[in-house]
N, C-alpha and C positions, 0 to 999 in steps of 0.2 A: 334842709341844717341838717335839721332839728334828728332826723332818722341817720342819717350817715354818723353824725356825731356820736347818738348811745348806741351804735354797732363799733363805735373807728376810738371810745372815749380814749383807749389806751394810748392816741394815736394822737388824734386834738387835744387841746388846750380854751376853757371857753372864751379869753380872748382871742386868739388865736379863733376863732368863728365871728367875733364880734368885731374882730377888722376885716375877718373877709362880706362878713354882710355888708359893712359901712361899704366900704371897693367897691363893690357889686351894686349899693342901689349909688355912688353918688356920677360913677361911667358906665351905667350898663352896659359892661361890656361883655362878651361873650365869655366864655373861658370856658377846660375842661381841667378840671381838678380830680388828676389819678393820684392819690397815694392808698401807697401801698402797705396793709399792716403792719409792722416790724417785728416778723416774728423770730429774725436770727441779729446775733450780734456783730455778727460780720457785715449788715450790711450799712452802706453810707449813702449818706443825702452829699450829692453835688451841686452848691449853690451859687458856683459860676462866679463868685467874686475875683474870682482868678480867672480870666476871659480867657476861654479857649482859642486856641491856635487854628486861626482861619486859611483856607487856600481854596485854587479852583480848580485843580488837581486836572490841568487842562483842558477845560470848560471855561465857555467866557464867561462865569456868573461861579458869583463864591457859593460852594455848594459843601465842604468838609468842614466841617468843627472838629477838632481833636483837647478832647480834655485827658486828666490823668486823674484815677477815682483808688488811691490807694497802692499805688503804684504800676497799677493798669490803666492801660490805654485805651477807652475807646473814641469813637466816631459817631459823627452825629452826620449825613447824609441828608439834601436833598436833590430832585431831582424837575423840580419847575423851572419858572420863571422866577425872578430876581436875586440878589445875594441874600449871605448873610452880614449881619452887625451884631455885634459887642454893644449892649447897654448897659449905663450904672443905673437904672432905676427902668422901674415899666416892671416888673419882674412880682414874685410872690410877697404883700408886704411890702413894695414899692422896694424893690432890691434890685440887687445887679441881676441882668438875665441877657438869653439868645435872642436874636426875632432874625426870621424870617419876610424880607420882603417880598412882595410881588403879587398877581393875579392871575385867579385861574384854576384848574386841578392842579395840585400839587402832592407831593407823598415826604414822610418824615421818618428813617432807617434809620433804628441806633443799635449799634452795637460793639462786639469788644475789637479792637483793633486786627488783635490777631486769627479772628474769626472762631476762637472757642467758645463753649457756652455760661452762660451765665444767671444771674439768680434777679428779678427784673420786680420789684417792689413798686415805685410807680414814677411821675414826675408831676409835674406843674403844667398845665398848657394855657395859653389865652389865645384868642382867636378874633377877630373879627370876618365880616361874611363882607361879597361883593354887592348880592344882591338882599332885596327884604319882601315880602308876599305882597304881591302872589307870585313873585319871579322863584321866588326861593322855592325850589324841590328836592325833600327826603331823600334819602338821606343826606344828613349835611355831611357827615363822615364816621371813617369805624376807625377802629382798628386792630388790627392779625398780628398773633404771635405766634410766634415759629420756630421747632423743636432744632434739632439736632442733623437731625434727615433731611432740613428745610421741609419740613411737611408741616404744614397749618395746627394747632396745637387747638386754637380756639376764634374766635372773631366775637369784636363786640361792635353794632352799628349801634351810630349816637342819632335823630332827631332833632329836631326843633321846631316849634308853631311860632317863634319870632325870633330875630336876626339877631339876636345879642338874650343870651342865657348861661348857665355854668353850670356844670355838670359833674358829679362825685363820683368814683367806684373802688374796689377795692382789689387786689390781684396780689397773689404772690407767686412763679410762674420761673422753672428753670427753660429760659430760652438759648437760640441761638442767633436769633435778632427781633425786634420789635419794630413793625414798622405803623406809620397811621395817615389812611390813605383821606385826602379835602377833594369837597367836588370843586369849591371855591371859595377863594378864602382874597383878604389884600392884603396880610400878617398876620403870624402867630409868632409867642412870643415862649421860650423854653424856659425852669428854670423848675429846681428844688426836684434836681432827679435821682433816685433812690436807687442803687443797684448796689452787687456785690459775688461773692464765688458762688458758683452753681452748685447745689443741692445735688447730691449724688440720689441719682432713681436709680431705676430697676434697670436692667439691661434689656437689649433691645435684639432680637436672633428670629432663625429661619428653622426651620424642620427641615432636611433630604430629602429627598422624595424614594419613595421606597419602588426600587429594580431588583432584588436580589434578595430572593428570601429560598429555604425552603422551607418540609416539611418540618420541621424543628430549630429553625434559625431565621433572621432576619439580620440585615448588611445597614444602619439605623445611626443615624447625627443628625447635624444642624451645622450656624453658621452663628457662630457671634460677632454678630456688625457695628453692637457700639456695648460698652462698657459699662457706661448711665453714671461716669465719671469716679467710677471705686474700680477696683480688681474683681473681674470676679475668680472668688475661691472655688469655686465649683461647678463642671457644667456636665454633660450626658440627655441620657432622654429617660422619658418614662412608658409606660404601658401597662395595660390591662384591657378585659375583654368587655367594658361598658360603654367605655366614652368619654373625651374630655379628661385625660390621666393625668395626675399630679405629684409631688413626688408621697407621697404617703401610699401609691401603688406599688409596682414595680417598679426600682428604681436601679440603672445604670449610670454609675460613673464615668465621664469618660474627659476625664484631665481637669483641666482651670486655663484661665485665660479668653480672649478675646482669639478669634477665628473660626474656620470647620472642621470639623471635626467629624470623625467616620468610627465605629466597632463592630462586629460582630457578633452575635447577642444571641447564645443559646437555651437551647431548656422549655421552649418552646412545645403546647399539645397541637397533633395536626388536624387539619380540616377545621380549624378555628380561625374568626375573624378578632383581629386586635387591633387597639389606637395608639397610636403612638403618638409624642410628642416630645421637640426637645426642649430641655430647660436650659437658666444661669442664674447662679445667685451669690450677688455681693450683699453688702454692706445696706444700702437700701431695700433691697426684697427678692422676691424669685420672679422667673417671668419664665412664658411658656413660648414656645413657637406654632406656626400653625397643625393642627393636629390631621394628620393621615392614617388609612387605614390598611390593612391588607388582610389575608385571608392564608392561613400556609397549608400546604398542599395536603392530601390525603397518603400515607405513607404507602411504598413500594408495594405491590402488591400483586401475588398472578392468583390464576392466567390474568389475564386484561387483552384489550383491544384498544389501543390508545391514541386518540383521534388529537391531542392538543387544545380540544377545544376548552374547558377555561379561558375567565381572562388575568393570562400573567403576563407582563408588563415586559418588555423589550428592552434591552440593554442598552446603551450609546456604542459609542466602539470604543473598545478596549484594543489592546497591544495584544499581539502576539503571540501562546496562544493563549485564547480566553474558555473559562468554562463556567456555564450556566445554570443553576438546577431548573432542573422545568419537569412542575408536577411528577414526583418522583425519579427522574431523571436528569444524570449531569450530560449535558450537550458541549462538548467543547469545538470552538474553530481553528481553525489552524493551517495558515499564511507560508510563502514561498520565505518569510522574514518574517521579521520584531513587527510590520506595522500593523498596522489595525482591521481589527475583525470583530463582527458582533453575532450576536448568538437572539434572536429574534419572532415575533410570534405577524404573522404575515397571515391578514382575514383579505373574502374576496372568494372572484373566484378566475375571472381573467391570468392566464398567465402566473399560476397558483395554487386553486385547489379551483378540482372540476367539483360541477354539482352531484349531488351525494354522497362523497368521498372525506365529508369533513368541513364545518365551518373554518378552519382555520387550520397553518402547517406549522412546523420548528423551522429557519432556514438557519444557517451557519455560512456565514457573505464575508468575503474582505473587500473591504473596505478603502485602501489603497490602490489607487491607480495603478503603480507600479507595480505591486505584489499579484501573486494569485490565488485563490484558495488549494488548499491541499490537500484536507482530509475534516471531514466529517465523522465525529465519533459520538456512539450514544451506549451510555454505562446506567447500570442501578444506579441510582445512590449512595445505596444501604449497602454497597455490592453483593446483593444476591446473584444470587445462579436464575440459569433462568433458558428455558427453551425458544430457540427463534425460530419462529415458524414462518413470519410474510412479514412483509412493509411494502408502502411506497413510497413513491420517493421520483422527482424529478431534479436538473441542473440545468443551471444557466452559465450562460458563457458572456467573458468580454469585450467579444470578439464577435461581431453580427456577421449570421451565415456560417457559423463553424457547429462543429459536434467534434465529442470523442467517440473511438468507436469501441475500446471496451471501461465499461463501468464493473466492480471489482465492489464485494462485503466479501472482511473479514474479521469472525470470533475469535476475541481472547476474554484469556481467565488471568486474572492476577498478572495480567502487563503485558502478555505473553500470548502469540499466537498459537491458535489450537490445532494441531495436526488437522488439515482434511475440513478443516470449519473455512474454506475458503466458496465460492465461487461467483458466477462472471453472468454480465449481460452485454453484449453485443448491439451494434445499430441504432445506437438510441436518442435519436434527436432532441437537443438541446428545446427549454421549455419554450415558451412564444407567446403573443398578444392572442395568436390563431390556431395556437397550439398547447394545450397548457394541462392535458392530462397525464398523470400518472404511469409510471410505466410498476414492473409489482416483482418482486425478488422472494419466489416462493423456496424456502428450505428444508419443504416438509421431508425430502426423503432424501435429509442429506443430515444423519444422528450424528456428522462430527460436531452441527448448531444443540446441542441438545442441552449440553452443560457449557455458557458462556456466562459472563457478566459482564460483557460490552462488545458490540458489534460496529467495524469503523470502515466509514465509505470512501471510497480515492475512483480517480479515474484514469486514464491511458490510452495510448494510441492517439494523441489531439490530431481529426481531420482538418486541413487547412489552419493550422497554427492558433488553433483552439486555448482560450485560457480561462482555468478554470475560476468562476465570480460566483456561484449559488450552490448551496445544496440543499434539498426541502423535502422534508422529510411525514410522513402519516398512515395511519392503522398500522400502526406499530403490533400487531400479533404474537405476546406471548406467553405461550405455557409454561405448568411447572416442569422442573428436569425430573428427570428417572436419575435415582441413585443407584450408583453401580455398588456393591457391597466389598471392603477391601478386602483384598486374598494377601494373602500372609507368605511369601515364598521362599521362608526358610522365619525356623526358631530354632535356638542353640543356646544353650548351656553352661559353665563351669564353676569348680570350686575354687578360690582364690582365696589362701586360707582360711573362716570361716568364715566368708560372706559366699554365696550365689549372685552372681554377674547375667543376666540374662540377656540376649541379643536379637533382635527381628526387623524382616526386610520385609516392605510390601511392594506389592505394586503400583500401577496409578491409582490417583485417588481421586475421585467426586462426593463429592459429598461426605465427606470422612465429619466422624466426631470423635472416640476416645478409643483409649485401651485399658479397662481395668486391668493388673494383673493378677490374679489369686494362685492362693498357695495353700497346701494341706499335706499332712503329715500321713495319710492311711489312702488316699486317692480317690476317697467317697464326699470328707466332707469339706469343700473348698474355702476360705476366706479371704477379703482383699485384702491386697497392703496396697494398695500404690495404683496411680492412674495416671496418664503421659494421654496430653491433647495429640491429638493425629497432625499432623502438615499439613491438613486441607486440602483444599484443592487443584496437584500439582498435577502435570502429565509425566512424569519422569517418578520411579520410587523411592522410598524417602526408609532410612536406615533409623532403628532408637535402640536403647540400652539403657535394663533398671539393675539396682544393685541391690537383694535382697540381703541382711549382715545380719552376720551372726546365729549362725546356722544349729542346731544342735543334735546330736551325733545320731543318726539314719540315715533313712530315704526320704526325699524331699520329691515332691509333685510340685509341678505349676504348669500355667496355664496361663493364655491369654482369654479376654471376653472383651472382644471386636465392635464397637457402640455404631453407626451407623445416627448421621447427620436425621435419618428419617425414622427417628425409634427402633429400628429392628437391629439385632444385633447374632452373633452365631462366634462363636469358640474356635480356638485353635488347640493344633493338637497336644497331645500332655508328654510335658520335658523333666523326667528324674534323672537327683545328682543324690547320691552317696554320700554322708560326711562320716568317716571311718574315725574311731578317738585317736589319738595321738599316745603312744608311750613311748616315753624316751626310756634307754637301755643298753646295756654292754656288755657282752660276752667272751670271756677266755677263756679260750681254750688249745691245744689242752690242760689241762691246772691237773694235778701235779704237772706240771711244764718239760719235760723229755725233753734232750738236746738242747739247743742254746737257744734257741727262741718257743714263741707261741706264735697266735694270733689271736687279734681283738672284730666281734663283729660287732653293728651298731644300729640298734634294730629302728624302722620307716618310724619317718614323724619327728629321729632327733636332728635338731639343728645342726649344722657341720660350718667351720671347724670348731671342736672343741680339747680344753687343752688338757694334761694328767701328768701326775706327778707317782710316783713308786717309792714310799717307805717304811725301810726294814721294823722289825719289832722296838727300835727303843725309836720309832718315830725318826728317825732322820731321815729324810730324803737321801733317795740315789741315785736319779735318774727323772726323766721331764723331756716333756715333747708336747706335741699334738697328734691327735683324730683326723685326717683329713679325706679318708674313703669310708666306704661302708664295710668293709675289712681290710684292716692295716697288719702288719707282718712287725712282728716287737723282736728285737734281739737282748736278749737277758744276759749273753757271753761274760759281759764284764760283774756280772755279782757270784754271791757267792753261791752256799745253798743254803736252805732258811725256807723262812715263814716271813711273806711281805704282801702288803693293799696298796693296789693304786685306785687312786683319788682324781677322780673327773673334774673339768671344770663347772659341770653343772650338779656339784655336789654328791653324784651318785659317787658309792665306790663297793672293792671288791676284793677278797682275800683268792689273795698267788702265794701257791708254795713249790718251790724250785729246788 
């Protein structure tokens, strides 16, 4: 008892201990005193001075006692023989208490009536054993504490070498319920139950499995299953390359609150092992989910023979169409509707991968019984162009003993079928347990597959109403494509005011790079004045335009430097544009004027129309009009003989003698 008091002197007083010792000596009663350190001001001791409400809850015995602590209803339940009863004495300090009579094994369960968590600080128990030594066998009883997930937090077992003994412990736990198990008792008494509002704890969460990742990204997330009694203000994932990542490592915030969440995390390094955990934060602290790991794939490389042998993770069924990243490729499964499809890693031999043909294969499959697989497409993940030389495949049907007459592969570039990049095989039977070898598409003789970024496998001509179930591929052999030079089909230019407008067009572009526009005033030394990115990879020709502004007077030379994606370049023909100096002016003839009219001619480059007026020697205007053509006749018959000046609207003037 002294040891207990020294640990809990902030809770127990000396008079209380003396009283307890006296009762123990006088009555030799087996007792369990659970007194929890009172760390929270919200805790309340229920001393049973207000008698609990007792009920049998449909049982023969009175098995439940309801109490109210600070407006919160708690219930105490037993599951043994006998009844609960309210006593005016016999409790701690001979005060009121709750007694449970009976004999044999039993347990008490203490919980909130609404099932919510609460803080358990302690209680007083007094018990009497049915047996004494040598018939009593420890453990005499134990106490278990359970959290909000009904998982056991901790358990305490109490044994005794005598029939009657007092035991004291301390606790301060957030629980969903407390359970006291007895081996064999005559009765037990309950008093001084100390409880309070649940203290917040760190959230509970799990880390989502990793099944979708590329060479530079991963789909990661988690699920906050419990907020710990306080709002989750931040959640997300953390990752590193050394293990056990925390919020001090790379962190991605994915919202707040409880529930499941995912996000695509980008910016990862290729061919790298990463460790990832989910995390969640509330006022009580930060929690982490289970650690998971994954290795990003290598970047798409050329050339390669791909066997799909790395341990990439299959993805569960998804709505069609569904695309999954697999070792540098994007593989897409498409069904006849929006039913479930998947992209899976298949290992083994029977019906899947024959010996010496790779340890695994990639499969596109329709998972919905009422729908069929339409196609399987395989695309370079970074849109790289490649030369498809050969690959192996097999297919499975949904109807036994059926097959397809024609299997077709089509090459695509930028989502458009490449003319001529089509090949078919006929009479290929479906794979089965007895016949599972791959068939091979050899495309080395078809140059149209030289520059593609995707190929698609389809079936046609079903035999016996065949329905396509799955396609497997393996041993994809690709090489670097041959860059075709860009051919300029036309290169023209014209002067617009003081600007040079250049136009050119190309034939089919494969591996196109960009165009440098170069300018010279002597036809020998050229300067780069602009750059235009080529249209990319296209089956059709493309048109381009470029404007060089504010030409000086004289001859100008233009040419194109054509830069291919493989680093090679070539030049176009040279285009010449002459920019003449514009001189605005007017000429009146004959001057002096003979007869009743004269002519006004306009110099090249003069903008028309332009107004004019004729004034006499006194400065009086005697005639007005507009010049609208390069040679215009002017009637002078209404004027008298003398000296005049014609003034034009652009500020120029000239003397006229009539």
